[in-house]
N, C-alpha and C positions, 0 to 999 in steps of 0.2 A: 404564530407560535413561529420561529427561525427553526430552521432543519440542520442538523447539522451531519451532515452524512459521513461515511467513514470507509472508503476502500481495505478491505485487508487483501494480501496480492503476497507472493516468494516465490522461490525456487531457490535453482543452484547456481553459487556466485562462483565466478571463476579463483576468486582467494578470497577466504573466509575476512579478513582483515580488511575488505575491500565493498562497494556494493554492487560491480558489476557483476551483471548476471552472465553467467558460462552460454545459455542460449537462450535466448529473449520468445523465441516461439516454443519455450516450454516452461513459459510464467504460468503459475498458479494462481486464476483468480478464485479467492475463499469467497467474495461476495460484497456487498456493500451494505451497511450497516446505519440502522437511525440514531443512535447514539454508541458514547466511545467506549460504555461498559458493555454493549454487545462485543462492538467492534473486540475490544480486549478481551473479550471470551474466545472470539472464533480464533485470533490471534494465538494464544496461548496455545491452545487445545493443537493449531498445526504445527507450531514451534514442537509440542511438549509431544509429539507422532514422530519430526522427523528429527529429535536429539540427537540420534547415533549420528547422523551425516553435519559434518564441520561444514560443510558449504551448504548446506539447507540454511533458507535464513529466510523472514516473513518480516513482513512491515505492515505500518499502519499508515495509509493517506487520508488527511483533511482534507476530503472532497467539499467540504463548506466552504473552505478557503479559497477554494479555486474559482467559486462562483458565486463571488460575492461582487453583486452588482453596484455595491456604494465605492468600490478601491478600480481605478484606471486600468484599461485595458495595458498592456507590457508592448511592447512596441513588435516584438515576434507573437505576440498572443494575434494580432490584427493582420499578418500577412495570411490569416485561414479564412 
């Protein structure tokens, strides 16, 4: 069975129309979830909790796409 891990994270943005964080050290890591449905629930909860701050934004990152062993690594990935 393939795992489809998802990371939910967010923080305050410099500009609400962009995706640059105001302070990377203050990024809130909500957690890693085993499927999109639970990640979406966590994302929705955090987004609703911070709805009064237009600069706060939460995201869902599809971690399973990053660790696909069948896909060749990018040149920058191999630098590490």
